[in-house]
Structures are given as C-alpha cells and as structure tokens.
C-alpha positions, 0 to 999 in steps of 0.5 A: 499499499502506497499511502502518496499514491493513495493520497494523490488517487483521493485528490491531494497533493504532494508539497515537498518530496525530499530526502535528508539523510536516510529520512524521507519527508512528505507533506501533503495537503488537500481539500476536506473532501479528499482527506475523507476520501483518503480516509475511506480508502485507507479503511478499505485497503486495511479492512482488506487486508485484515480479512486477508490476514484472518483467512490466512491464521484461520488456515494456520491453526487448521494445519497445525491442528492436523499436524497434532493428530 
C-alpha cells in the first residue's frame, strides 16, 4: 500500500518531497473532501488486509491442528 499514491488518487497534492540523509519527508495537502476520500480508501485497504490476514490465520490454525493428530 503506497500512502502517497492513495493520497494523490484521493485528490490531494504532495507539496514537499525530499530526503535528508536516510529519512524521506513528504507533505500532503488538500481539501477536507479529499482527506475524507483518502480516509475512506485507507479504511477499505486496511479492512481488506485484515480479512486476508484473518483467513491466513484460520488456515494456519487448521494446519497446526492437523499436524497434532
């Protein structure tokens, strides 16, 4: 998940994109509507990742029960 790309797709603008040493710095600005759209996109990605992680955890639990038998 690339947060900067998600912000751009939501209508926000990256106004600072720099590096000092190993650290990268980014500043993003936009309207409240763009920020709400970004927040909703982030929620959807996070929920999707949680479902995938939950499915994977369920498979690991089932596999560990099979090994014990």
